[in-house]
C-alpha positions, 0 to 999 in steps of 0.5 A: 532515443538514449544514445549510450546504452547503459542508459537505454538499459536504465529506461527499461530499468525504469519501466519495468519498476514503474509498473511494478511499482504500480502495481504494487501501489495498486494494491495497496490503495484497494486494501485500504479502501476495503477496509474502510468499506468495511469501516462504513457497514459496521461489522467488525469481524470483517473491518478487523480482518480489512485492517489487518490485510490492509496493515500487511500490505503497508509492509510489503510495500516497504519491503520491497522500496515502494513505501517509506518506512515512516509513510508506511507507518504513519498510515498504519496509524491513523487506520489502526485509531480509525479501528479503535474509534469505531471498536471502542 
């Protein structure tokens, strides 16, 4: 338990941010999983929509400071590569 007022505030802030970051990461993982499921079902229209949603979630995570931009770029590249491989 922190003794200093500013340290106590930092604990509260960290808890809030942790919850927010977990929510954003969870949403991101869910959309990626839905894209992978759409790819497995071989429905290209659903897969394309799911890919766009997954890319949007990755961009949101970067803008909110949850993911580093290079990490998101790598994930986006891999998802797009997977989609293009199955589409052709």
